[in-house]
C-alpha positions as CSV (number, residue, x, y, z in Angstrom):
1,X,38.2,14.0,0.5
2,X,36.7,10.6,-0.1
3,X,36.6,8.0,2.6
4,X,39.1,5.2,2.3
5,X,37.8,1.7,1.5
6,X,40.9,0.1,3.0
7,X,38.9,-1.6,5.7
8,X,36.2,-3.0,3.4
9,X,36.9,-6.5,2.2
10,X,34.7,-8.4,-0.3
11,X,34.6,-12.2,0.0
12,X,33.2,-14.4,-2.7
13,X,31.8,-17.8,-1.8
14,X,33.6,-20.7,-3.3
15,X,31.8,-24.0,-4.0
16,X,31.3,-26.0,-0.8
17,X,31.3,-23.0,1.5
18,X,27.8,-22.9,3.0
19,X,26.6,-21.3,6.2
20,X,23.1,-22.2,7.4
21,X,21.5,-20.1,10.0
22,X,18.5,-21.3,11.9
23,X,16.4,-18.7,13.8
24,X,14.6,-19.2,17.1
25,X,11.9,-17.0,18.5
26,X,11.4,-17.5,22.2
27,X,8.0,-16.2,23.3
28,X,7.0,-15.5,26.9
29,X,3.9,-14.0,28.5
30,X,0.6,-13.8,26.8
31,X,0.0,-14.2,23.0
32,X,-3.3,-12.2,22.8
33,X,-4.9,-9.6,20.5
34,X,-2.8,-6.8,22.1
35,X,0.5,-8.6,21.5
36,X,-0.1,-10.4,18.2
37,X,1.4,-7.5,16.2
38,X,4.7,-7.8,18.0
39,X,4.8,-11.6,17.2
40,X,3.8,-11.1,13.6
41,X,6.6,-8.5,13.1
42,X,9.2,-10.9,14.5
43,X,8.0,-13.6,12.1
44,X,8.2,-11.2,9.2
45,X,11.8,-10.2,10.1
46,X,12.7,-13.9,10.5
47,X,11.3,-14.8,7.1
48,X,13.2,-12.0,5.5
49,X,16.5,-13.6,6.7
50,X,15.2,-16.7,4.9
51,X,16.7,-19.4,7.2
52,X,16.2,-23.1,6.5
53,X,14.0,-23.3,9.6
54,X,12.4,-21.0,12.1
55,X,11.7,-22.4,15.6
56,X,9.0,-20.7,17.7
57,X,9.5,-21.7,21.3
58,X,6.2,-21.4,23.1
59,X,7.2,-22.9,26.4
60,X,7.2,-19.5,28.1
61,X,3.7,-18.7,27.0
62,X,1.2,-18.2,29.8
63,X,-2.0,-17.8,27.7
64,X,-3.1,-17.7,24.1
65,X,-6.4,-16.3,23.0
66,X,-8.1,-16.8,19.7
67,X,-6.2,-14.0,18.1
68,X,-3.0,-15.6,19.2
69,X,-4.1,-19.0,17.8
70,X,-4.8,-17.3,14.5
71,X,-1.4,-15.6,14.5
72,X,0.4,-18.9,15.1
73,X,-1.5,-20.6,12.3
74,X,-0.9,-17.7,9.9
75,X,2.8,-17.8,10.7
76,X,2.9,-21.5,10.0
77,X,1.1,-21.0,6.6
78,X,3.3,-18.0,5.7
79,X,6.5,-20.0,6.4
80,X,5.3,-22.9,4.3
81,X,4.3,-20.6,1.4
82,X,7.8,-19.0,1.4
83,X,9.6,-22.4,1.8
84,X,10.9,-21.7,5.3
85,X,9.2,-24.0,7.7
86,X,8.2,-22.8,11.1
87,X,8.4,-25.4,13.9
88,X,6.7,-24.9,17.2
89,X,8.1,-26.1,20.5
90,X,4.7,-26.4,22.2
91,X,3.8,-25.0,25.6
92,X,2.0,-27.0,28.3
93,X,-1.3,-25.5,27.1
94,X,-3.5,-28.1,25.4
95,X,-4.5,-25.6,22.6
96,X,-0.8,-24.9,21.8
97,X,0.0,-28.7,21.8
98,X,-3.0,-29.3,19.5
99,X,-1.9,-26.6,17.1
100,X,1.6,-27.9,16.9
101,X,0.3,-31.4,16.3
102,X,-2.2,-30.3,13.6
103,X,0.4,-28.3,11.8
104,X,2.9,-31.1,12.2
105,X,5.4,-28.6,13.5
106,X,6.1,-29.9,17.0
107,X,9.5,-31.3,18.0
108,X,8.3,-34.9,17.4
109,X,6.9,-34.5,13.9
110,X,8.9,-35.3,10.8
């Protein structure tokens, strides 16, 4: 016996029906060599969804080592290449604020 498709409904979009989805990644803890892989995986998943913008909230980050810095910069570049900008909400750490300013992805940049 074949399963019934009675509960499946197909909707086609009509002109003017648009749904934008922005994604936010909230990081907390330490962005270091041991945790970079987890961050990079989250960015890859977010980019697959292809939102108009991805926000990476770094306010919960306690520490970023050079591997973490590199991962943030690579995420920024990967987002730009794919046409899905990544904006950083910088942490209180000077390095993170500088990275957000250099990449022009902080809350105050245009």
